[in-house]
Structures are given as C-alpha cells and as structure tokens.
Backbone of each chain as nested JSON, in Angstrom:
{
  "chains": [
    {"id": "A", "residues": [
      {"number": 1, "name": "UNK", "atoms": {"N": [89.692, 36.487, 144.911], "CA": [89.776, 38.35, 144.491], "C": [90.938, 36.743, 145.82]}},
      {"number": 2, "name": "UNK", "atoms": {"N": [92.45, 38.044, 145.402], "CA": [92.882, 38.313, 146.955], "C": [93.829, 39.57, 146.26]}},
      {"number": 3, "name": "UNK", "atoms": {"N": [93.936, 40.232, 148.133], "CA": [94.24, 41.518, 148.441], "C": [95.196, 40.837, 150.07]}},
      {"number": 4, "name": "UNK", "atoms": {"N": [96.112, 42.019, 149.267], "CA": [97.319, 41.351, 150.255], "C": [97.632, 42.674, 151.003]}},
      {"number": 5, "name": "UNK", "atoms": {"N": [97.407, 42.379, 151.847], "CA": [98.307, 43.34, 153.013], "C": [99.625, 43.168, 152.929]}},
      {"number": 6, "name": "UNK", "atoms": {"N": [100.777, 44.016, 152.194], "CA": [101.059, 44.229, 153.056], "C": [102.575, 45.736, 152.377]}},
      {"number": 7, "name": "UNK", "atoms": {"N": [104.137, 45.738, 153.465], "CA": [104.493, 47.554, 153.471], "C": [105.602, 46.949, 152.527]}},
      {"number": 8, "name": "UNK", "atoms": {"N": [105.82, 47.453, 151.775], "CA": [107.235, 47.77, 151.011], "C": [107.263, 48.776, 150.476]}},
      {"number": 9, "name": "UNK", "atoms": {"N": [107.713, 49.807, 149.474], "CA": [107.731, 51.121, 149.666], "C": [107.445, 50.844, 147.924]}},
      {"number": 10, "name": "UNK", "atoms": {"N": [107.21, 51.635, 147.579], "CA": [105.677, 52.044, 146.437], "C": [107.554, 52.398, 145.379]}},
      {"number": 11, "name": "UNK", "atoms": {"N": [107.723, 52.007, 144.196], "CA": [108.609, 52.389, 143.867], "C": [108.294, 54.089, 142.407]}},
      {"number": 12, "name": "UNK", "atoms": {"N": [109.314, 54.488, 143.186], "CA": [108.884, 56.631, 142.332], "C": [109.315, 56.676, 141.29]}},
      {"number": 13, "name": "UNK", "atoms": {"N": [107.907, 56.162, 140.256], "CA": [108.736, 56.686, 138.569], "C": [107.795, 58.138, 138.298]}},
      {"number": 14, "name": "UNK", "atoms": {"N": [108.43, 58.322, 136.865], "CA": [107.983, 59.638, 136.234], "C": [107.004, 58.286, 135.955]}},
      {"number": 15, "name": "UNK", "atoms": {"N": [106.032, 59.597, 135.234], "CA": [104.92, 59.639, 134.564], "C": [103.715, 59.436, 134.254]}},
      {"number": 16, "name": "UNK", "atoms": {"N": [103.625, 59.583, 133.161], "CA": [103.061, 60.67, 131.816], "C": [101.491, 60.586, 132.083]}},
      {"number": 17, "name": "UNK", "atoms": {"N": [100.959, 62.087, 132.102], "CA": [99.021, 61.617, 131.815], "C": [98.707, 61.129, 130.412]}},
      {"number": 18, "name": "UNK", "atoms": {"N": [97.965, 60.99, 130.49], "CA": [97.028, 61.627, 129.121], "C": [96.58, 62.974, 128.28]}},
      {"number": 19, "name": "UNK", "atoms": {"N": [96.464, 63.89, 130.069], "CA": [96.318, 65.205, 128.725], "C": [97.986, 66.402, 129.678]}},
      {"number": 20, "name": "UNK", "atoms": {"N": [98.77, 64.98, 128.709], "CA": [99.644, 64.902, 128.688], "C": [101.575, 65.675, 129.957]}},
      {"number": 21, "name": "UNK", "atoms": {"N": [100.244, 66.338, 131.035], "CA": [101.454, 66.127, 131.942], "C": [102.033, 65.132, 133.191]}},
      {"number": 22, "name": "UNK", "atoms": {"N": [103.474, 65.313, 133.297], "CA": [104.045, 64.671, 133.959], "C": [104.791, 64.791, 135.04]}},
      {"number": 23, "name": "UNK", "atoms": {"N": [104.911, 63.025, 135.844], "CA": [104.597, 63.726, 137.102], "C": [105.257, 62.638, 137.847]}},
      {"number": 24, "name": "UNK", "atoms": {"N": [105.97, 62.671, 138.76], "CA": [106.501, 61.737, 139.897], "C": [105.843, 60.681, 140.605]}},
      {"number": 25, "name": "UNK", "atoms": {"N": [105.7, 60.053, 141.069], "CA": [104.305, 59.217, 142.213], "C": [104.594, 59.717, 142.957]}},
      {"number": 26, "name": "UNK", "atoms": {"N": [105.372, 59.707, 143.627], "CA": [105.187, 60.153, 143.743], "C": [105.227, 61.902, 144.934]}},
      {"number": 27, "name": "UNK", "atoms": {"N": [104.737, 62.21, 144.411], "CA": [104.287, 64.208, 144.022], "C": [102.483, 63.216, 144.252]}},
      {"number": 28, "name": "UNK", "atoms": {"N": [102.201, 62.146, 144.17], "CA": [100.944, 62.278, 143.766], "C": [100.856, 61.532, 145.339]}},
      {"number": 29, "name": "UNK", "atoms": {"N": [100.411, 60.39, 146.225], "CA": [101.17, 60.199, 147.031], "C": [101.426, 60.99, 148.627]}},
      {"number": 30, "name": "UNK", "atoms": {"N": [102.169, 62.064, 147.516], "CA": [102.549, 63.034, 148.678], "C": [101.732, 63.678, 149.211]}},
      {"number": 31, "name": "UNK", "atoms": {"N": [100.483, 64.191, 148.403], "CA": [99.9, 64.812, 149.148], "C": [98.477, 63.858, 149.706]}},
      {"number": 32, "name": "UNK", "atoms": {"N": [97.918, 62.863, 149.238], "CA": [96.848, 61.948, 149.416], "C": [97.307, 60.455, 148.995]}},
      {"number": 33, "name": "UNK", "atoms": {"N": [97.02, 59.726, 149.394], "CA": [96.856, 58.717, 149.442], "C": [96.46, 57.888, 148.084]}},
      {"number": 34, "name": "UNK", "atoms": {"N": [97.049, 57.17, 147.701], "CA": [96.832, 57.158, 146.654], "C": [96.178, 55.535, 145.415]}},
      {"number": 35, "name": "UNK", "atoms": {"N": [95.683, 55.748, 145.123], "CA": [94.893, 54.198, 144.678], "C": [95.384, 54.112, 143.503]}},
      {"number": 36, "name": "UNK", "atoms": {"N": [96.079, 53.371, 143.386], "CA": [97.06, 53.403, 141.728], "C": [96.355, 52.207, 141.191]}},
      {"number": 37, "name": "UNK", "atoms": {"N": [95.148, 52.41, 140.524], "CA": [94.342, 50.952, 139.635], "C": [94.668, 50.609, 138.196]}},
      {"number": 38, "name": "UNK", "atoms": {"N": [94.68, 49.453, 137.49], "CA": [96.07, 49.032, 137.076], "C": [94.786, 48.87, 136.223]}},
      {"number": 39, "name": "UNK", "atoms": {"N": [94.298, 49.242, 134.631], "CA": [93.915, 48.154, 133.465], "C": [94.001, 47.31, 132.444]}},
      {"number": 40, "name": "UNK", "atoms": {"N": [92.813, 45.995, 132.268], "CA": [93.273, 45.426, 131.603], "C": [93.269, 46.765, 130.046]}},
      {"number": 41, "name": "UNK", "atoms": {"N": [92.612, 46.508, 129.946], "CA": [93.222, 47.474, 127.99], "C": [91.49, 48.42, 128.257]}},
      {"number": 42, "name": "UNK", "atoms": {"N": [91.57, 48.66, 126.661], "CA": [90.414, 49.452, 127.557], "C": [89.235, 49.129, 126.241]}},
      {"number": 43, "name": "UNK", "atoms": {"N": [89.557, 47.733, 125.874], "CA": [88.034, 47.872, 125.0], "C": [86.717, 47.123, 126.263]}}
    ]},
    {"id": "B", "residues": [
      {"number": 1, "name": "UNK", "atoms": {"N": [83.433, 52.102, 138.681], "CA": [84.698, 52.177, 139.875], "C": [84.142, 54.27, 139.571]}},
      {"number": 2, "name": "UNK", "atoms": {"N": [84.105, 54.978, 138.393], "CA": [83.5, 55.786, 138.014], "C": [82.264, 55.988, 138.79]}},
      {"number": 3, "name": "UNK", "atoms": {"N": [81.23, 55.516, 138.635], "CA": [80.294, 56.005, 139.525], "C": [80.007, 55.813, 141.319]}},
      {"number": 4, "name": "UNK", "atoms": {"N": [80.822, 55.814, 141.309], "CA": [81.911, 55.614, 142.682], "C": [82.624, 56.883, 143.069]}},
      {"number": 5, "name": "UNK", "atoms": {"N": [82.456, 58.01, 142.386], "CA": [83.692, 59.053, 142.193], "C": [83.394, 59.57, 143.271]}},
      {"number": 6, "name": "UNK", "atoms": {"N": [82.162, 60.299, 143.694], "CA": [81.974, 60.54, 144.868], "C": [81.64, 60.307, 146.247]}},
      {"number": 7, "name": "UNK", "atoms": {"N": [82.306, 59.106, 146.559], "CA": [82.588, 57.99, 147.48], "C": [84.01, 57.855, 147.419]}},
      {"number": 8, "name": "UNK", "atoms": {"N": [84.463, 57.704, 146.698], "CA": [86.322, 57.95, 146.771], "C": [86.902, 59.106, 147.482]}},
      {"number": 9, "name": "UNK", "atoms": {"N": [86.296, 59.683, 147.213], "CA": [86.851, 61.498, 146.818], "C": [86.484, 61.574, 148.935]}},
      {"number": 10, "name": "UNK", "atoms": {"N": [85.383, 61.144, 149.186], "CA": [85.375, 60.962, 150.436], "C": [85.524, 60.656, 151.137]}},
      {"number": 11, "name": "UNK", "atoms": {"N": [86.437, 59.178, 150.257], "CA": [87.533, 58.442, 151.192], "C": [88.987, 59.264, 151.418]}},
      {"number": 12, "name": "UNK", "atoms": {"N": [88.727, 60.441, 150.51], "CA": [90.124, 60.421, 150.822], "C": [91.454, 60.318, 150.713]}},
      {"number": 13, "name": "UNK", "atoms": {"N": [91.152, 59.234, 149.237], "CA": [91.845, 58.457, 148.656], "C": [92.061, 59.532, 146.973]}},
      {"number": 14, "name": "UNK", "atoms": {"N": [93.278, 59.625, 146.077], "CA": [93.089, 60.122, 144.838], "C": [93.092, 58.555, 144.478]}},
      {"number": 15, "name": "UNK", "atoms": {"N": [91.666, 58.459, 142.932], "CA": [92.543, 57.32, 142.766], "C": [92.825, 57.845, 141.442]}},
      {"number": 16, "name": "UNK", "atoms": {"N": [93.873, 56.722, 140.438], "CA": [94.387, 56.745, 138.994], "C": [94.564, 55.886, 138.356]}},
      {"number": 17, "name": "UNK", "atoms": {"N": [94.583, 55.707, 137.388], "CA": [94.376, 54.026, 136.367], "C": [94.771, 54.302, 135.695]}},
      {"number": 18, "name": "UNK", "atoms": {"N": [95.455, 53.54, 134.873], "CA": [97.26, 52.818, 134.676], "C": [96.352, 52.106, 133.341]}},
      {"number": 19, "name": "UNK", "atoms": {"N": [96.626, 53.071, 132.355], "CA": [95.978, 51.698, 131.058], "C": [98.112, 51.82, 129.893]}},
      {"number": 20, "name": "UNK", "atoms": {"N": [97.31, 50.637, 128.862], "CA": [98.277, 50.744, 128.194], "C": [98.477, 51.636, 126.902]}},
      {"number": 21, "name": "UNK", "atoms": {"N": [97.126, 52.219, 126.766], "CA": [97.535, 53.288, 125.734], "C": [98.15, 54.587, 126.004]}},
      {"number": 22, "name": "UNK", "atoms": {"N": [98.365, 54.789, 124.021], "CA": [99.115, 56.689, 123.978], "C": [98.202, 57.528, 125.194]}},
      {"number": 23, "name": "UNK", "atoms": {"N": [98.971, 58.956, 125.613], "CA": [97.741, 60.06, 125.362], "C": [96.665, 60.479, 124.834]}},
      {"number": 24, "name": "UNK", "atoms": {"N": [97.237, 60.128, 123.345], "CA": [95.109, 60.296, 122.174], "C": [94.573, 59.008, 122.766]}},
      {"number": 25, "name": "UNK", "atoms": {"N": [94.326, 58.188, 122.705], "CA": [93.785, 57.287, 122.779], "C": [92.91, 57.22, 123.384]}},
      {"number": 26, "name": "UNK", "atoms": {"N": [93.803, 57.527, 125.047], "CA": [93.056, 57.416, 126.036], "C": [92.484, 58.617, 126.715]}},
      {"number": 27, "name": "UNK", "atoms": {"N": [92.882, 60.018, 126.177], "CA": [91.758, 61.025, 126.075], "C": [90.931, 60.885, 125.011]}},
      {"number": 28, "name": "UNK", "atoms": {"N": [90.583, 60.087, 124.047], "CA": [89.095, 58.915, 123.251], "C": [88.723, 58.47, 124.06]}},
      {"number": 29, "name": "UNK", "atoms": {"N": [89.343, 57.639, 124.845], "CA": [88.475, 56.566, 126.167], "C": [87.891, 57.4, 126.869]}},
      {"number": 30, "name": "UNK", "atoms": {"N": [88.711, 57.793, 127.2], "CA": [88.248, 58.99, 128.424], "C": [86.962, 59.592, 128.073]}},
      {"number": 31, "name": "UNK", "atoms": {"N": [86.932, 60.261, 127.208], "CA": [86.074, 61.299, 126.063], "C": [84.401, 59.874, 126.556]}},
      {"number": 32, "name": "UNK", "atoms": {"N": [85.235, 59.25, 124.922], "CA": [83.985, 57.687, 125.112], "C": [82.823, 57.485, 126.384]}},
      {"number": 33, "name": "UNK", "atoms": {"N": [83.525, 57.149, 127.524], "CA": [83.559, 56.857, 129.336], "C": [82.56, 58.083, 129.516]}},
      {"number": 34, "name": "UNK", "atoms": {"N": [83.087, 59.654, 128.99], "CA": [83.251, 60.608, 130.315], "C": [83.571, 60.234, 132.174]}},
      {"number": 35, "name": "UNK", "atoms": {"N": [85.098, 59.445, 131.48], "CA": [85.584, 58.754, 132.631], "C": [86.513, 60.877, 133.544]}},
      {"number": 36, "name": "UNK", "atoms": {"N": [86.12, 60.179, 133.836], "CA": [87.351, 61.736, 134.959], "C": [88.495, 61.83, 135.522]}},
      {"number": 37, "name": "UNK", "atoms": {"N": [88.334, 60.531, 135.872], "CA": [89.276, 60.338, 137.3], "C": [90.615, 59.947, 135.646]}},
      {"number": 38, "name": "UNK", "atoms": {"N": [92.01, 60.969, 136.164], "CA": [92.954, 61.129, 135.871], "C": [93.703, 59.286, 135.433]}},
      {"number": 39, "name": "UNK", "atoms": {"N": [94.601, 59.737, 133.984], "CA": [94.914, 58.048, 133.339], "C": [96.287, 58.76, 133.39]}},
      {"number": 40, "name": "UNK", "atoms": {"N": [96.759, 57.687, 133.865], "CA": [98.287, 57.264, 133.378], "C": [98.333, 56.171, 132.187]}},
      {"number": 41, "name": "UNK", "atoms": {"N": [99.53, 57.096, 130.673], "CA": [100.141, 56.547, 130.462], "C": [101.009, 55.486, 130.073]}},
      {"number": 42, "name": "UNK", "atoms": {"N": [100.517, 53.429, 129.876], "CA": [101.547, 53.128, 130.143], "C": [102.169, 52.102, 129.194]}},
      {"number": 43, "name": "UNK", "atoms": {"N": [101.586, 52.698, 127.295], "CA": [102.302, 51.674, 126.722], "C": [102.814, 50.321, 126.82]}},
      {"number": 44, "name": "UNK", "atoms": {"N": [104.022, 51.574, 126.904], "CA": [105.2, 49.708, 127.112], "C": [105.546, 48.972, 128.546]}},
      {"number": 45, "name": "UNK", "atoms": {"N": [104.207, 49.379, 129.252], "CA": [103.793, 47.883, 130.15], "C": [104.914, 48.808, 131.735]}},
      {"number": 46, "name": "UNK", "atoms": {"N": [106.244, 49.457, 131.506], "CA": [107.544, 50.288, 132.342], "C": [106.666, 49.985, 133.867]}},
      {"number": 47, "name": "UNK", "atoms": {"N": [105.002, 50.62, 134.015], "CA": [104.59, 50.5, 135.328], "C": [103.964, 50.098, 135.593]}},
      {"number": 48, "name": "UNK", "atoms": {"N": [103.306, 48.424, 134.772], "CA": [103.449, 47.177, 134.784], "C": [103.874, 46.356, 135.563]}},
      {"number": 49, "name": "UNK", "atoms": {"N": [105.122, 46.554, 135.012], "CA": [106.118, 45.502, 134.698], "C": [106.557, 45.686, 136.273]}},
      {"number": 50, "name": "UNK", "atoms": {"N": [107.26, 47.63, 136.624], "CA": [107.36, 47.447, 138.132], "C": [106.3, 47.581, 139.059]}},
      {"number": 51, "name": "UNK", "atoms": {"N": [105.145, 46.956, 139.564], "CA": [104.349, 46.709, 140.683], "C": [104.342, 45.305, 139.758]}},
      {"number": 52, "name": "UNK", "atoms": {"N": [105.068, 44.712, 139.342], "CA": [105.069, 43.626, 139.45], "C": [103.676, 42.266, 138.88]}},
      {"number": 53, "name": "UNK", "atoms": {"N": [102.356, 43.281, 137.526], "CA": [102.028, 42.91, 137.026], "C": [102.041, 41.863, 135.847]}},
      {"number": 54, "name": "UNK", "atoms": {"N": [101.88, 41.121, 136.024], "CA": [102.098, 40.047, 135.052], "C": [101.303, 40.223, 133.448]}},
      {"number": 55, "name": "UNK", "atoms": {"N": [100.993, 39.351, 133.204], "CA": [100.46, 38.713, 131.811], "C": [99.915, 37.385, 132.613]}},
      {"number": 56, "name": "UNK", "atoms": {"N": [98.689, 37.268, 131.514], "CA": [97.659, 36.074, 132.067], "C": [98.394, 34.57, 130.865]}},
      {"number": 57, "name": "UNK", "atoms": {"N": [98.592, 33.503, 131.336], "CA": [98.473, 32.591, 130.484], "C": [96.623, 31.959, 129.37]}},
      {"number": 58, "name": "UNK", "atoms": {"N": [97.946, 31.331, 128.446], "CA": [96.338, 31.06, 127.39], "C": [95.809, 30.404, 128.083]}},
      {"number": 59, "name": "UNK", "atoms": {"N": [96.179, 29.268, 128.978], "CA": [94.622, 28.481, 129.725], "C": [94.348, 28.695, 130.579]}},
      {"number": 60, "name": "UNK", "atoms": {"N": [93.804, 30.545, 131.219], "CA": [93.106, 31.013, 132.189], "C": [92.204, 31.454, 131.223]}},
      {"number": 61, "name": "UNK", "atoms": {"N": [92.875, 32.034, 129.654], "CA": [92.581, 32.703, 129.157], "C": [90.769, 32.039, 128.579]}},
      {"number": 62, "name": "UNK", "atoms": {"N": [91.034, 30.01, 128.909], "CA": [90.325, 29.172, 127.827], "C": [89.62, 29.0, 129.019]}},
      {"number": 63, "name": "UNK", "atoms": {"N": [89.786, 29.243, 130.828], "CA": [89.474, 28.417, 132.048], "C": [87.928, 28.799, 131.808]}},
      {"number": 64, "name": "UNK", "atoms": {"N": [87.062, 27.083, 132.341], "CA": [86.026, 27.366, 132.293], "C": [85.374, 27.971, 133.261]}},
      {"number": 65, "name": "UNK", "atoms": {"N": [86.062, 28.661, 134.312], "CA": [86.024, 29.812, 135.644], "C": [85.261, 30.569, 134.757]}},
      {"number": 66, "name": "UNK", "atoms": {"N": [86.353, 31.624, 133.105], "CA": [86.598, 32.605, 133.57], "C": [85.612, 32.505, 132.243]}},
      {"number": 67, "name": "UNK", "atoms": {"N": [84.667, 31.754, 131.432], "CA": [83.99, 31.342, 130.33], "C": [83.021, 31.649, 131.76]}},
      {"number": 68, "name": "UNK", "atoms": {"N": [82.484, 30.798, 132.797], "CA": [81.41, 31.075, 133.29], "C": [81.337, 32.368, 133.588]}},
      {"number": 69, "name": "UNK", "atoms": {"N": [82.111, 32.928, 133.511], "CA": [82.006, 34.993, 134.645], "C": [81.24, 35.658, 133.059]}},
      {"number": 70, "name": "UNK", "atoms": {"N": [82.602, 35.298, 131.609], "CA": [82.229, 35.536, 130.552], "C": [81.095, 35.97, 130.451]}},
      {"number": 71, "name": "UNK", "atoms": {"N": [80.081, 34.37, 130.628], "CA": [78.27, 34.712, 129.87], "C": [77.609, 35.165, 131.52]}},
      {"number": 72, "name": "UNK", "atoms": {"N": [78.162, 35.104, 131.994], "CA": [76.799, 35.778, 133.174], "C": [77.453, 37.709, 133.185]}},
      {"number": 73, "name": "UNK", "atoms": {"N": [78.653, 37.979, 132.501], "CA": [78.625, 39.478, 132.043], "C": [77.605, 39.787, 131.242]}},
      {"number": 74, "name": "UNK", "atoms": {"N": [77.662, 39.504, 130.59], "CA": [77.17, 38.814, 129.091], "C": [75.605, 38.68, 129.332]}},
      {"number": 75, "name": "UNK", "atoms": {"N": [75.577, 38.15, 130.405], "CA": [72.886, 37.663, 130.386], "C": [73.418, 39.077, 131.46]}},
      {"number": 76, "name": "UNK", "atoms": {"N": [74.768, 40.171, 131.776], "CA": [73.606, 41.533, 132.407], "C": [73.604, 42.121, 131.962]}},
      {"number": 77, "name": "UNK", "atoms": {"N": [74.276, 41.923, 130.339], "CA": [74.487, 43.182, 129.076], "C": [75.566, 43.926, 128.884]}},
      {"number": 78, "name": "UNK", "atoms": {"N": [77.126, 42.678, 129.812], "CA": [78.235, 43.919, 129.702], "C": [78.51, 42.828, 127.971]}},
      {"number": 79, "name": "UNK", "atoms": {"N": [79.207, 44.196, 127.352], "CA": [79.122, 43.512, 125.947], "C": [80.831, 43.865, 126.187]}},
      {"number": 80, "name": "UNK", "atoms": {"N": [81.375, 42.95, 126.204], "CA": [82.811, 43.093, 126.044], "C": [83.212, 44.304, 124.697]}},
      {"number": 81, "name": "UNK", "atoms": {"N": [84.028, 45.518, 124.359], "CA": [84.627, 46.075, 122.982], "C": [85.165, 45.57, 122.775]}},
      {"number": 82, "name": "UNK", "atoms": {"N": [85.844, 46.035, 121.687], "CA": [86.959, 45.698, 120.828], "C": [88.171, 45.46, 121.595]}},
      {"number": 83, "name": "UNK", "atoms": {"N": [88.499, 44.688, 121.343], "CA": [89.746, 44.944, 122.54], "C": [91.104, 45.626, 122.048]}},
      {"number": 84, "name": "UNK", "atoms": {"N": [91.957, 46.229, 121.987], "CA": [93.5, 46.68, 122.074], "C": [93.891, 46.744, 122.734]}},
      {"number": 85, "name": "UNK", "atoms": {"N": [95.75, 46.205, 122.822], "CA": [96.347, 46.252, 124.075], "C": [96.863, 45.387, 124.233]}},
      {"number": 86, "name": "UNK", "atoms": {"N": [97.179, 45.1, 124.958], "CA": [98.012, 43.83, 125.221], "C": [96.586, 42.574, 126.23]}},
      {"number": 87, "name": "UNK", "atoms": {"N": [95.913, 41.528, 125.64], "CA": [95.08, 41.331, 126.199], "C": [95.345, 40.34, 127.092]}},
      {"number": 88, "name": "UNK", "atoms": {"N": [96.445, 40.195, 126.916], "CA": [97.169, 39.313, 128.093], "C": [96.849, 40.111, 128.908]}},
      {"number": 89, "name": "UNK", "atoms": {"N": [97.606, 41.218, 129.199], "CA": [98.285, 42.262, 130.627], "C": [97.101, 41.813, 132.164]}},
      {"number": 90, "name": "UNK", "atoms": {"N": [97.858, 41.331, 132.848], "CA": [96.773, 41.342, 133.751], "C": [96.39, 42.855, 134.633]}},
      {"number": 91, "name": "UNK", "atoms": {"N": [95.264, 43.53, 135.217], "CA": [95.045, 44.407, 135.597], "C": [96.043, 43.757, 137.36]}},
      {"number": 92, "name": "UNK", "atoms": {"N": [95.581, 44.703, 138.013], "CA": [95.904, 45.228, 139.677], "C": [95.428, 46.278, 140.517]}},
      {"number": 93, "name": "UNK", "atoms": {"N": [95.571, 46.307, 141.492], "CA": [94.86, 47.854, 142.461], "C": [95.997, 48.27, 143.536]}},
      {"number": 94, "name": "UNK", "atoms": {"N": [96.477, 49.055, 143.628], "CA": [97.798, 49.567, 144.625], "C": [97.346, 50.461, 145.125]}},
      {"number": 95, "name": "UNK", "atoms": {"N": [97.312, 50.239, 147.017], "CA": [96.388, 50.958, 147.512], "C": [98.282, 51.981, 149.069]}},
      {"number": 96, "name": "UNK", "atoms": {"N": [98.293, 53.264, 148.135], "CA": [100.275, 53.664, 148.05], "C": [99.828, 55.117, 149.816]}},
      {"number": 97, "name": "UNK", "atoms": {"N": [99.87, 54.326, 150.565], "CA": [100.101, 55.573, 151.867], "C": [101.043, 57.43, 151.349]}},
      {"number": 98, "name": "UNK", "atoms": {"N": [100.713, 57.602, 152.343], "CA": [101.248, 59.159, 152.379], "C": [103.08, 58.805, 152.881]}},
      {"number": 99, "name": "UNK", "atoms": {"N": [103.336, 57.67, 153.019], "CA": [104.669, 58.033, 153.125], "C": [105.914, 57.023, 151.886]}},
      {"number": 100, "name": "UNK", "atoms": {"N": [104.404, 56.443, 151.089], "CA": [104.863, 55.805, 149.79], "C": [105.064, 54.204, 149.618]}},
      {"number": 101, "name": "UNK", "atoms": {"N": [104.09, 54.016, 151.062], "CA": [104.241, 52.827, 151.673], "C": [103.227, 51.838, 150.866]}},
      {"number": 102, "name": "UNK", "atoms": {"N": [103.461, 50.413, 150.191], "CA": [102.414, 50.203, 149.413], "C": [100.842, 49.185, 150.734]}},
      {"number": 103, "name": "UNK", "atoms": {"N": [100.257, 50.197, 150.831], "CA": [99.764, 49.185, 152.034], "C": [99.023, 48.048, 151.751]}},
      {"number": 104, "name": "UNK", "atoms": {"N": [98.218, 47.81, 150.432], "CA": [97.825, 46.308, 149.863], "C": [97.48, 46.672, 148.296]}},
      {"number": 105, "name": "UNK", "atoms": {"N": [97.583, 45.491, 148.018], "CA": [98.03, 45.142, 146.697], "C": [97.007, 43.935, 146.347]}},
      {"number": 106, "name": "UNK", "atoms": {"N": [96.664, 44.19, 145.424], "CA": [95.844, 43.264, 144.47], "C": [96.205, 42.747, 143.294]}},
      {"number": 107, "name": "UNK", "atoms": {"N": [96.301, 41.527, 143.198], "CA": [96.917, 41.285, 142.084], "C": [95.954, 40.252, 141.199]}},
      {"number": 108, "name": "UNK", "atoms": {"N": [95.937, 40.55, 140.313], "CA": [94.609, 40.153, 139.867], "C": [94.543, 37.807, 138.876]}},
      {"number": 109, "name": "UNK", "atoms": {"N": [94.022, 37.335, 139.931], "CA": [93.848, 35.989, 139.289], "C": [93.8, 35.92, 138.098]}},
      {"number": 110, "name": "UNK", "atoms": {"N": [92.703, 35.837, 137.268], "CA": [92.24, 36.204, 135.851], "C": [92.089, 37.219, 135.848]}},
      {"number": 111, "name": "UNK", "atoms": {"N": [91.556, 37.51, 134.686], "CA": [91.122, 39.183, 133.622], "C": [90.275, 39.682, 134.117]}},
      {"number": 112, "name": "UNK", "atoms": {"N": [89.39, 38.607, 135.287], "CA": [87.423, 39.374, 135.733], "C": [88.075, 38.832, 137.307]}},
      {"number": 113, "name": "UNK", "atoms": {"N": [89.207, 39.38, 137.386], "CA": [89.363, 39.287, 139.249], "C": [89.736, 40.602, 139.717]}},
      {"number": 114, "name": "UNK", "atoms": {"N": [88.595, 41.26, 140.018], "CA": [88.576, 42.467, 140.14], "C": [87.92, 42.623, 141.917]}},
      {"number": 115, "name": "UNK", "atoms": {"N": [88.61, 43.912, 142.227], "CA": [88.35, 44.049, 144.243], "C": [86.647, 45.009, 144.191]}},
      {"number": 116, "name": "UNK", "atoms": {"N": [85.648, 44.672, 144.132], "CA": [84.299, 45.325, 144.175], "C": [84.428, 46.619, 145.392]}},
      {"number": 117, "name": "UNK", "atoms": {"N": [84.02, 47.781, 144.381], "CA": [84.15, 48.811, 144.568], "C": [84.238, 48.562, 146.375]}},
      {"number": 118, "name": "UNK", "atoms": {"N": [82.19, 48.468, 147.1], "CA": [83.088, 48.178, 148.436], "C": [84.406, 47.516, 149.323]}},
      {"number": 119, "name": "UNK", "atoms": {"N": [85.288, 47.087, 148.654], "CA": [86.335, 46.459, 148.921], "C": [87.29, 47.498, 148.575]}},
      {"number": 120, "name": "UNK", "atoms": {"N": [87.428, 47.807, 148.264], "CA": [87.545, 48.689, 147.908], "C": [87.945, 50.69, 148.729]}},
      {"number": 121, "name": "UNK", "atoms": {"N": [86.846, 50.271, 148.462], "CA": [87.006, 52.012, 149.867], "C": [86.967, 51.537, 151.411]}},
      {"number": 122, "name": "UNK", "atoms": {"N": [87.045, 50.56, 151.375], "CA": [86.958, 50.144, 153.139], "C": [88.602, 49.882, 153.853]}},
      {"number": 123, "name": "UNK", "atoms": {"N": [88.876, 50.152, 152.487], "CA": [90.149, 49.709, 152.461], "C": [90.986, 51.938, 153.343]}},
      {"number": 124, "name": "UNK", "atoms": {"N": [90.2, 52.701, 153.174], "CA": [90.215, 54.103, 154.282], "C": [90.231, 53.14, 155.779]}},
      {"number": 125, "name": "UNK", "atoms": {"N": [90.088, 52.665, 155.611], "CA": [89.832, 52.493, 157.035], "C": [91.786, 51.322, 158.1]}},
      {"number": 126, "name": "UNK", "atoms": {"N": [92.278, 51.155, 157.031], "CA": [93.409, 51.056, 157.503], "C": [94.65, 52.088, 157.465]}},
      {"number": 127, "name": "UNK", "atoms": {"N": [94.099, 53.02, 156.726], "CA": [95.088, 54.043, 157.375], "C": [95.213, 54.435, 157.81]}}
    ]}
  ]
}
C-alpha cells in the first residue's frame, strides 16, 4: 500500500449523491476535511 | 469502515464514498449493508478518471499475490458477493483539506490494496 503525500488542488466537480442531491465537491471540503473513498464495485 | 464511523467523526473528517452504481442501486446497497456514509454515484466513472484512478490489468487480477489474499479473506469468512459494475475499476482514497488541497492520496496497486482504518484515522495528524 502506498500513501503518497501530495499537495495539489483537487478538481472541483458537481456530484450526485444516492439520495438525489447535487453538490459541488468544494461545498463539502469547505466545511470539513473530506476523506473521499472510491469503492471498487458493489460486490 | 462503517464500524469506525464514530472514530472518523471524532477525527473531524467527513467521509464520503464514491461508487459506480446508479442512485437506486446505491441506495439499495446502503440499505442492504446498513451503511450511513453518504455515497456519490459515478456510474460513468468521471470522478474516478478525474482523480486518476484507472483499471487493474488482467494480469494483476490473476496474480498469485492477489489470489493468496483472496484465499486468506475466504478463510476469515469474507465471501465475495455477485460483482456488478466494472470489476476492473481500481479504488483509491483521497484526503482533501478545507482549502481544496489533496493532502494524501492512495492509489491501490491491486484490488485488495486498501489503507487500514488505523492509517486513515492517523491522517488527522497531518491537517
């Protein structure tokens, strides 16, 4: 496993949540640090 | 990760998952496993691509190392469900601070390569 410390700007994108709400990622990280966990698949 | 939800909340992170399913399938998945983390739906993998998460190679999926990890998981009672979506899509984890800077990134080397909960919780110390 490799955790890489990098310091680059995250791309701000509009995202759709499973409950049907839309947000820009910046609306999330502006509040609190955001731990974004990308899953493989729903298996 | 779900079992550590309180610890993540205490760490002042907001944990958001990103999945490949549609909103309906994602909600069904959340309900099936009683997940309470919010989940972003990215069936077209746009966000995966934006964050540089690629697909695992066929050779990597058949590697002895990965097969051995799978057998160990099975021996501990972890059985895989019916895979849906792109099973070759690689996972990853990113910590983004309140200024929009990516402070840590984990690009999985293979499908089983995920940071431990302890490793993720320790990231609060770098903020």
